[in-house]
C-alpha positions as CSV (number, residue, x, y, z in Angstrom):
1,X,-31.8,14.5,-15.5
2,X,-29.0,12.4,-14.0
3,X,-28.2,12.4,-10.3
4,X,-24.5,13.3,-10.1
5,X,-22.6,13.5,-6.8
6,X,-19.3,15.3,-6.3
7,X,-17.5,11.9,-6.1
8,X,-18.6,11.2,-9.7
9,X,-17.0,14.3,-11.1
10,X,-14.1,13.5,-13.5
11,X,-10.9,15.3,-12.6
12,X,-9.7,17.7,-15.4
13,X,-6.2,17.1,-16.7
14,X,-4.9,20.5,-15.5
15,X,-5.8,19.6,-11.9
16,X,-4.1,16.3,-12.0
17,X,-0.9,17.8,-13.5
18,X,-0.8,20.5,-10.8
19,X,-1.2,17.8,-8.1
20,X,1.6,15.9,-9.8
21,X,3.9,19.0,-9.5
22,X,3.2,19.0,-5.8
23,X,4.1,15.3,-5.7
24,X,7.4,16.0,-7.4
25,X,8.3,18.2,-4.4
26,X,7.5,15.3,-2.1
27,X,9.4,12.8,-4.2
28,X,12.4,15.1,-4.3
29,X,12.4,15.3,-0.5
30,X,12.1,11.5,-0.2
31,X,14.9,10.9,-2.7
32,X,17.1,13.4,-0.8
33,X,16.4,11.8,2.5
34,X,17.1,8.3,1.2
35,X,20.3,9.6,-0.4
36,X,21.5,11.2,2.9
37,X,20.7,8.0,4.9
38,X,22.6,5.9,2.3
39,X,25.6,8.3,2.3
40,X,25.7,8.0,6.1
41,X,25.3,4.3,6.1
42,X,28.2,3.8,3.6
43,X,30.5,6.3,5.3
44,X,30.3,8.6,2.3
45,X,31.2,5.9,-0.2
46,X,27.8,5.7,-1.9
47,X,29.0,7.8,-4.8
48,X,32.7,7.8,-5.7
49,X,34.7,9.6,-8.3
50,X,37.7,8.1,-10.0
51,X,39.3,10.5,-12.4
52,X,36.4,11.6,-14.7
53,X,34.3,8.5,-13.8
54,X,31.4,8.7,-11.3
55,X,30.5,5.4,-9.7
56,X,27.2,4.9,-7.9
57,X,26.6,1.8,-5.7
58,X,24.8,-0.8,-7.8
59,X,21.9,-1.0,-5.3
60,X,21.2,2.7,-4.9
61,X,19.1,3.4,-8.0
62,X,16.8,0.3,-7.5
63,X,16.4,1.3,-3.8
64,X,15.3,4.8,-4.9
65,X,12.8,3.3,-7.4
66,X,11.4,1.1,-4.7
67,X,11.1,3.9,-2.2
68,X,9.4,6.3,-4.7
69,X,7.1,3.5,-5.9
70,X,6.2,2.7,-2.2
71,X,5.3,6.4,-1.6
72,X,2.7,6.3,-4.4
73,X,1.4,2.8,-3.9
74,X,1.0,3.3,-0.1
75,X,-0.7,6.7,-0.6
76,X,-3.2,5.3,-3.1
77,X,-3.9,2.3,-0.9
78,X,-4.2,4.2,2.3
79,X,-6.7,6.9,1.2
80,X,-6.5,7.1,-2.5
81,X,-4.5,10.4,-2.3
82,X,-0.9,11.4,-2.4
83,X,0.3,14.6,-0.7
84,X,-0.2,16.4,-4.0
85,X,-3.7,15.2,-4.5
86,X,-5.0,16.4,-1.1
87,X,-5.0,20.2,-1.6
88,X,-6.5,19.7,-5.1
89,X,-9.2,17.5,-3.7
90,X,-8.7,14.6,-6.0
91,X,-8.6,10.8,-5.4
92,X,-7.6,7.8,-7.4
93,X,-10.3,5.1,-7.5
94,X,-11.3,2.1,-9.5
95,X,-13.7,2.8,-12.5
96,X,-16.6,2.0,-10.1
97,X,-15.4,4.5,-7.5
98,X,-13.9,1.9,-5.0
99,X,-10.5,1.8,-3.4
100,X,-7.6,0.4,-5.4
101,X,-6.4,-3.1,-4.9
102,X,-2.7,-3.7,-4.3
103,X,-2.4,-5.1,-7.8
104,X,-4.0,-2.0,-9.4
105,X,-1.8,0.4,-7.4
106,X,1.4,-1.4,-8.3
107,X,0.3,-1.7,-12.0
108,X,-0.7,2.0,-12.1
109,X,2.7,3.0,-10.6
110,X,4.6,0.7,-13.0
111,X,2.7,1.9,-16.1
112,X,3.2,5.6,-15.1
113,X,6.9,5.0,-14.7
114,X,7.5,3.4,-18.1
115,X,8.7,6.7,-19.6
116,X,11.4,6.9,-17.0
117,X,13.0,3.8,-18.5
118,X,14.1,6.0,-21.4
119,X,16.7,7.4,-19.0
120,X,18.5,4.1,-19.7
121,X,19.3,5.7,-23.1
122,X,21.3,8.5,-21.5
123,X,24.7,6.8,-22.0
124,X,24.0,6.5,-25.7
125,X,22.0,9.7,-26.4
126,X,23.2,11.9,-23.7
127,X,21.3,13.0,-20.6
128,X,19.6,16.0,-22.2
129,X,18.2,14.0,-25.1
130,X,17.1,11.2,-22.8
131,X,15.3,13.7,-20.6
132,X,13.5,15.2,-23.6
133,X,12.5,11.7,-24.6
134,X,11.1,11.0,-21.2
135,X,9.1,14.3,-21.3
136,X,7.9,13.5,-24.8
137,X,6.6,10.1,-23.8
138,X,4.9,11.5,-20.7
139,X,3.1,14.0,-22.9
140,X,1.9,11.1,-25.0
141,X,1.0,9.2,-21.8
142,X,-1.2,12.1,-20.6
143,X,-2.5,13.1,-24.0
144,X,-4.9,10.2,-24.0
145,X,-6.6,12.0,-21.1
146,X,-7.6,14.7,-23.5
147,X,-9.6,12.3,-25.7
148,X,-10.9,9.8,-23.1
149,X,-14.4,10.6,-21.8
150,X,-13.2,9.9,-18.2
151,X,-10.0,11.9,-18.8
152,X,-7.8,8.9,-18.1
153,X,-4.2,8.8,-19.2
154,X,-2.6,5.5,-20.3
155,X,-1.6,4.4,-16.8
156,X,-5.2,4.7,-15.6
157,X,-6.5,2.9,-18.7
158,X,-4.0,0.0,-18.0
159,X,-4.8,-0.2,-14.3
160,X,-8.5,0.3,-14.6
161,X,-8.4,3.4,-12.4
162,X,-9.4,7.1,-12.6
163,X,-8.9,10.3,-10.8
164,X,-12.1,11.9,-9.4
165,X,-12.7,15.3,-7.8
166,X,-14.0,15.0,-4.2
167,X,-15.8,17.3,-1.9
């Protein structure tokens, strides 16, 4: 008989997806706050409309990406949990159960965000199609968690991390 502690329990996919939904709410709040601050800082010129053309300041999207990435990376480094992971009692760790290194946290965030790059196809495919492509690739990303013995999606496999249930 093996001696299993609660920190060794693999997190089921449904629990991690619900925690991710909670994090979407946090990310929306962060994005809205950054947008408001940027609008105020530019005197309302962050987004301008000329005829049928919408122009967004060149630096705004990269800033949003950095801020959202910082939310996840700092949460994982600080205690292994984002706001969404706390109520579901899950934590991201290394395969050995230790805290993530900065490199692992950044690599995990970057790998998890790869499907979002498909939004760059929006001008060619249209926004609706690009969003469906993002969703489809995320399904593939998380589907590996259904076959991996430790329930790890692609970004956890790449970063050498996993989500564990705690407490």
